Residue, then its C-alpha position, 0 to 999 in steps of 0.5 A: m921169576a926164579e921160582r917159575f923157572l924151577q917149577c918148569l924144570l921140575k915138571t915131568s909128564k904123566p905116565s900116559d902122556k908118552s909124547l912129553v919129554k921128561i927133564n933129565w937132570l944129568s943133561y945139565r952139565s953143572k949146578y952153575f948152569i942152573f944158577l946162571q939161568i935163575f940169575v938171568l930170569l931174576k934180571m928179567a923180572q927186575s926189568l919188567s914194570p912193577n905195575d904190569p908183569s907183562s910189560f917193560s914199559r914204565p908209564d910212571l916215569a914217562t907217559t904216552l899221551h897220543l900215538h899217530l901211525s903212518l903204516s904201509v901194508n905189504f902183502e908180498r913181504e907180509t910186513i907193515t912198515g911204519v912211522v910212529n909219532l909218539k907224544g909223551k910227557k915226563n912224570v919225573p923231572d930227571v928221567k933219562e929214558m922212555i921205555l917201550d915194548i917191542k916184539g920182533l920189530t926192526i927199528f930203523y931210527i928214532y929222533d926227537k921231532v922238536t929238535g930233529a936230533d937223533l936219539k940213542y936207543v938200546i934194544g934189550e934181550t928178548v924174553a920169550d912171549i913177553g918180547t923186548k925192552l926198547s930204552i930211548n934216551i929222552e934226557n935232552c928232550l922237553e918235558s912234553f916231547e914227541l918222538v918219531i920212530g921208524y920201524e918194520t914188523s916181522p913176517k912172523s909177527s905174533g899179532l898179525q895174520w896174513l891169509n893168501p887168497k885161497q884162505t878167504s871167501g872170495k879166493k881173489h885177494p889176500f887178507m890181513f887182520s891183527q889181534g893185540q890183546p893181551t900183549e901183542m900190539r908190541s909186535i905191530i907197533p912200538c908202544q907202552d903196551t900195557p892197559g895201565i895207560k890209555v891213549p888216543y890215536s890217529a893213522d894213515v894206512r896205505v894199502p893196494k888199491e883194490l883193498t879196503a883198510l879198517m881200524s878201531a877208530l872213526r873213518v876220516g873222509n873217503h879213501i885217497d887214490l895215490p899216484d903209486g897205485n896204492r890207496l890211503y885211508l885216514f882214521n882218528q880215535p879221540v877217546p883214550m883206550p889201551t893199546y891192545l885195542i888198536a886194530i887193523a884189518v885189510g881185505a876185499l870188504e863190502s859193508r851193509r848198514v844195519g842200524p843208525r850207528s852200525e855197519v856190517w863189514a865182510e867179504k861180499e860173499i858173506v856180507d849180506k848173511a852177516a847183515y841178517e845175523f846181526a840186525e839186532a845190534e841197535q836194539m842191544l846198544k839201546t839196551a846196554e845204554s839203559i844199563c851202563g849209560a851213554y855210548v861214547w864211541g860214535i859208531y858201532d860197526m862189526l867186521v866179520l873176519p876169515p875163519s882163522f880168527p881165534y876168538g868169538g869176537m874182539e871188542n875193538p872200539c868202533l870196529t868189533f871183530i867177529t868170527p864167521t862161526l856165528l853165521v848160522g842163519d837163525r841169530s841163535l849165536v848173537d849173544v857174542i854181540a851182546h858181549e862185545i857191545s858190553h865191552s864198550w863200557t866194561g873193558n874199553l871205557v873202564t879198563n883193568g890196570n893189568f891182566e892179573n885184574f882181567w876179571l874187571n874186564e871179562g867178568f863185568t862184561t859177562f854180567v852186563e851181557r846177561k843183563i841185556i839178554g834178560k831185558m830182551q828175552g826175560s829173566r829166566m833166560r838170564d838165569l839159565q845162561t848164568l847156570v850154564g856159565y856156572v857148569e862151564l866154570r866147574d868144568t874148567i876148574t875141575q880140569m885145571g885143578d881145584d887148588s890151581p892158583l890160576t883159578k883165583l879171580v885175581p891170580d899172580l901172573k909174575g913169570l907167566h904170560p897172560d895167554e897161559a892163564f887164559s880160561r873161563v874163570p875171569y868170565e864166569k867166576g867174575s860174573l857170578f861174584l857180581r851177581y852174588l853182590e847184586q843179591c847182597v845189596g838188595g836186587e837188580d835195580k840197586f846194583e844197576e845204579f851202582l853199576k852206572h856210578y862205577i862206570k861214570i867214576f872210572s871211565y877213561k881210567s885203568i883200575n885194579t880190584d881194590d879200586f872196585k872194592n873200595l868204591f863198592l864199600e863206599y857206595f854201600p856203607s851198610k855193615e850188614i852188607h859188608e858182613k855177607i861178603d867174603w872178599q878174600t875167598w871170592l877174590y884170592s882163593p883158588g877153586m869154585p866160588p864160596k856162594v852160588p847166587d839164588l837163580d830161577a832153575s825152572l828151565m834148567n830143571k826141564i833140561n835135567s828131566l830130558t837128560n835123565q831120560w836119556i841116561a836111563f835109556n843108555n843104561s837099559n836100552e828101553i825107550t819110553s816117552i822119548t820122541e823127536k819132538d822133545i827138543s823141537k821147542y827148545s831154544t839154542i842155549e837149552v839144546l846146548q845145555f842138554l848136550n852139555q849135561l850128557l857130556e857130564k855123564e859116563p860115555l854114551s853107548m853107540k846105540t844111544l848115540n845113533t838113537l840120539n841122532e836119529l831122533y834129533k838129527f845132530d849129524s846135519n846140525n850146522n850150528f858150530e856150538t851144537k856140532l862141538r858138543w855132539l862131536r865130543l859126545c861121539l868121540r867119547g862114546g868110541d864112535f871114531t867114524k866121526l874122526k873125519a868130521a871132527l878133523n874137518f871141523v877143526n880145519s874149517q875155522g881157527r876159533m880156540k873155543y872149538l879147537n881146544p876141546i876137540y883136540r883134547e878129546l882126540y889126543k887123550n884117546e890112543t886110537t885118534r892121537k896120531e891123526a890129531i897130531d899129524n893134522f895139527y902139523q899139516h894145518k898149524d900155519e893156518m891158525m893164529l899163533v895164539a891158537a897154535k900154541t894153545v893146541a900144541r900145549i894141549m897135546h904136549l908138543s914143543s912150541n919150537t915146532l911152531 
């Protein structure tokens, strides 16, 4: 932690980054001040969990066994008032305290439900982004105990997004939704907010009568209309899961059934469109079951959130949260659903013990997602998506730096919030590693048998990378296989993977050929065999890879950009993935007539996958930098905090302004 602090102090801006503030050592009054800061950070590090650098909680001393939440949602104050019944167990006989994570919560009371006695508690110092340590004296509690905690969230809770009616599709009612991953559940409920433990939960939720409440759990009965004009919803989640998967959403919602286990929920203005888009969910579920084993969560519902949701999807059990940017009308972006369905096994059932092992969630899930696509669309499409992922990984690592420690598959996150380490690395490097292992052991069938064994052995558990490695070596005892695999480099070295799996590149070669024709045209301005029919039979992923390849080249001329648009009509393409790449190409080529379109694009939604690259393009060009910064400040309050912080970092703006 102290080393991290010193790195922050020593960090200076590049000469071209005029908005960065360089640290002036003369502004620090004395060496004592620096020593004091290091001392404080060292004390903070000592108070964090030895098993999770992102949590204060100590489930090794006293563990949560079950949570019941009684929540009242207040849109006027933008707060949730709650009571948590926490059933716990002492793991050490003489343990004196139960340690929970909180962030911005007001604690009203804590008492022992068994005896009714008030319990003493201490709220520690706040650590930026991580939150605060809540220490509860349980010295006089029984070995198995139940705590009752009354509390309220802050209107600025980093895990909740409050939207006024104008920010919704219907324009009549407000909307609220949560985002607990990676460490934001502590801003919603007091809990042991670490993926190192898993708990079942139940809940009762009070909301205004005209609104519907949903949670990442099974719905219990119908809603109950209360005398005070509110409405009560009941939920139960019997399957143990990490706290970051507890999710809540409240809005004017309707549902449409799209399968025997699935309903799609959304505002009525878009619910039918969403039902059409995600009609293949049951087929994906069955395909995933053939790969991973039985689906244990009962239902697989999907909730389409308002545009400010910062991710493509969030794998909350029983209720996947989905961005409305997938609603393009042709089901071309539903690979995101395959990804979130895969999390039902890899991430939700088998969970990374902390976020240093995040690849166990996302690398496995990306790998399974592409197996689903391969079974549904053919092996060549699986290989194309893997190759596209490889290109994304290469671009990510180039941007981060080949020697960046955050490009390790298992990074060290001590002193670093998981959001700061978030990238495509755990997804793509992790998936490539598993694809490589699949080939090392003799192919898809053999590795699929191991995958089912892995899920069976580690279901309902939180694990680390060594757990996976040891099981793999035990399952495949062949010395010949072991000698092929450079575990150290794959897992703990920065940069690109040491090996690339053998993949069918025929679809990629077709795209390469078209890209080369356009590069030749860009260099000579002579059209040869290029026509408007070139991409008419391309799948969406092929079109996107074509644009990706153009982005890897030198900026295109205005004539080339205009010709591309005349032939392929990219300006009128409303697919968000296509629009992202097309706008980046235009901005790089100096077509600043697209500035307004680019700003409208980032203002229309809050998905970080789209915000970050566009703001990066706008910021790095002096012609558009000021407009980008002004636009960000004008619209930052419409974003979730995690998205606003990320964009602020991209444009070297102080997070204090958020």
